[in-house]
C-alpha positions as CSV (number, residue, x, y, z in Angstrom):
1,M,30.9,9.8,10.8
2,H,27.7,8.6,12.5
3,N,24.4,8.0,10.7
4,K,22.3,11.1,11.1
5,Y,19.1,9.5,9.9
6,T,16.8,8.2,12.6
7,P,17.0,4.4,12.8
8,I,14.0,2.3,12.0
9,D,13.3,-0.4,14.7
10,D,11.0,-3.4,14.3
11,Y,8.0,-1.5,15.6
12,D,8.6,1.4,13.2
13,Y,9.0,-1.0,10.3
14,K,5.8,-2.8,11.1
15,M,3.9,0.6,11.4
16,I,5.2,1.7,8.0
17,E,4.5,-1.7,6.5
18,S,0.9,-1.6,7.8
19,Y,0.4,1.9,6.6
20,I,1.8,1.3,3.1
21,D,-0.1,-2.0,2.8
22,K,2.1,-3.3,0.0
23,P,4.9,-5.5,1.3
24,E,6.8,-5.4,-2.0
25,V,7.4,-1.7,-1.7
26,T,7.7,-1.4,2.1
27,Q,11.5,-1.3,2.1
28,W,11.5,1.6,-0.5
29,Y,9.2,3.6,1.8
30,V,11.3,2.7,4.9
31,N,14.4,4.1,3.2
32,A,12.5,7.2,2.2
33,F,11.0,7.8,5.6
34,R,14.4,7.3,7.3
35,K,15.7,10.1,5.0
36,F,12.9,12.4,6.1
37,S,13.7,12.1,9.8
38,V,17.1,13.5,10.8
39,N,17.8,12.9,14.5
40,G,14.1,12.9,15.1
41,V,13.4,16.1,13.2
42,D,11.3,16.0,10.0
43,V,13.2,17.4,7.0
44,M,11.9,17.7,3.5
45,R,14.5,15.9,1.3
46,W,14.7,14.7,-2.3
47,H,13.8,11.1,-2.7
48,W,13.0,10.1,-6.3
49,S,9.9,8.2,-7.2
50,W,9.0,7.4,-10.8
51,W,5.4,6.8,-9.7
52,A,5.3,10.3,-8.3
53,F,7.0,11.7,-11.4
54,F,4.5,10.2,-13.8
55,G,1.5,10.3,-11.5
56,S,1.9,13.7,-9.8
57,V,-1.4,14.5,-8.1
58,F,-2.7,11.0,-8.7
59,Y,0.3,9.5,-6.8
60,L,-0.7,11.6,-3.8
61,L,-4.3,10.6,-4.1
62,Y,-3.3,6.9,-4.5
63,R,-1.3,7.2,-1.2
64,K,-4.1,9.1,0.6
65,A,-2.2,12.3,1.0
66,Y,-5.3,14.4,0.1
67,L,-4.2,17.8,1.4
68,A,-0.9,17.6,-0.5
69,A,-2.7,16.4,-3.6
70,G,-5.0,19.4,-3.4
71,G,-2.1,21.8,-3.0
72,L,-0.2,20.2,-5.9
73,F,-3.4,20.4,-8.1
74,V,-3.5,24.1,-7.5
75,L,0.2,24.4,-8.3
76,V,-0.4,22.4,-11.5
77,I,-3.1,24.8,-12.6
78,V,-1.0,27.9,-11.8
79,S,2.2,26.4,-13.3
80,G,0.5,26.1,-16.7
81,I,0.8,29.9,-17.0
82,I,4.6,29.9,-16.6
83,P,6.7,28.7,-19.5
84,F,8.1,25.3,-18.7
85,G,6.4,25.6,-15.3
86,S,4.5,22.3,-15.6
87,F,7.6,20.5,-16.6
88,I,9.5,21.8,-13.6
89,L,6.7,21.0,-11.3
90,W,6.5,17.5,-12.8
91,I,10.2,16.9,-11.9
92,L,9.8,18.4,-8.4
93,S,6.8,16.2,-7.7
94,G,8.9,13.2,-8.6
95,G,11.5,14.1,-6.0
96,Y,9.4,15.7,-3.2
97,A,5.9,13.9,-3.3
98,P,7.1,11.0,-1.2
99,Y,7.8,13.5,1.6
100,F,4.1,14.4,1.7
101,V,3.2,10.7,2.0
102,Y,5.6,10.6,4.9
103,K,4.0,13.6,6.6
104,T,0.5,12.0,6.1
105,Y,1.9,8.8,7.6
106,K,3.3,10.7,10.6
107,E,0.0,12.4,11.3
108,K,-2.0,9.2,11.1
109,R,0.6,7.4,13.3
110,L,0.4,10.0,16.0
111,E,-3.3,9.9,16.0
112,V,-3.4,6.1,16.2
113,E,-0.8,5.9,18.9
114,E,-2.7,8.5,21.0
115,M,-5.9,6.5,20.8
116,I,-4.8,2.8,20.8
117,E,-2.6,1.1,23.3
118,D,-2.4,-2.4,21.9
119,E,0.3,-2.8,19.3
120,D,-1.6,-5.3,17.1
121,K,-4.6,-3.0,17.0
122,R,-2.3,-0.2,16.0
123,Y,-1.0,-2.2,13.1
124,E,-4.5,-3.1,12.1
125,T,-5.7,0.5,12.3
126,M,-2.7,1.8,10.4
127,Q,-3.6,-0.6,7.6
128,L,-7.2,0.7,7.6
129,V,-6.3,4.4,7.7
130,G,-3.4,4.0,5.3
131,G,-3.0,1.9,2.3
132,Y,-3.9,3.1,-1.1
133,N,-6.8,4.1,-3.4
134,D,-7.1,1.9,-6.5
135,W,-9.6,4.5,-7.9
136,A,-6.8,7.1,-8.1
137,I,-5.1,4.9,-10.8
138,W,-8.3,4.8,-12.8
139,L,-8.9,8.5,-12.4
140,G,-5.4,9.2,-13.5
141,V,-5.7,7.1,-16.6
142,L,-9.1,8.7,-17.5
143,V,-7.7,12.2,-17.1
144,H,-4.6,11.4,-19.1
145,V,-6.7,9.8,-21.9
146,F,-9.0,12.9,-21.9
147,I,-6.1,15.3,-22.0
148,W,-4.2,13.4,-24.8
149,G,-7.4,13.0,-26.7
150,A,-8.1,16.7,-26.5
151,L,-4.6,17.6,-27.6
152,F,-4.8,15.3,-30.6
153,S,-8.2,16.6,-31.5
154,M,-6.9,20.2,-31.3
155,L,-3.9,19.2,-33.4
156,G,-6.1,17.6,-36.0
157,F,-8.4,20.6,-36.1
158,I,-5.4,23.0,-36.6
159,L,-3.9,20.8,-39.3
160,A,-7.3,20.5,-41.1
161,L,-7.7,24.3,-40.8
162,F,-4.2,24.8,-42.2
163,G,-4.9,22.4,-45.1
164,F,-8.2,24.2,-45.8
165,A,-6.4,27.6,-45.8
166,M,-3.7,26.2,-48.1
167,S,-6.2,24.8,-50.6
168,N,-7.9,28.3,-50.8
169,V,-4.6,30.0,-51.6
170,Q,-4.1,28.2,-54.9
């Protein structure tokens, strides 16, 4: 059986490495991106990422996939209405969010290749348009601290209210 995934040559590897801008995780993204291109056709496939699982919208913001992050944010809001909807979406984002990073990479790559002939300039430009946002990590931490703080405050309020009600019963 032949390998149906599109091979990654040296140029493709360097383009991905430039876009990701973190050499220590480049191979993980290369493996994921190979999986999303079957015989040259883009296919949404499951590729697990713990960072996407725990980070959800913030993972996509970190990787500069802004449109996908906006769509996922809307889904997060809507899924809160459905029982276990947020949990299901959390799992789905862990498996499918890397695909949206791939799609963003492909869009940026096509744009760069249309405008720039020189390979070295392409790598340099991919590094500038790609990369990551450190602020997304801090935003994610702040939002999580706020949410957990609000949940514990509500729990404390409910327990205090319950204790007050029980003391009035006697």
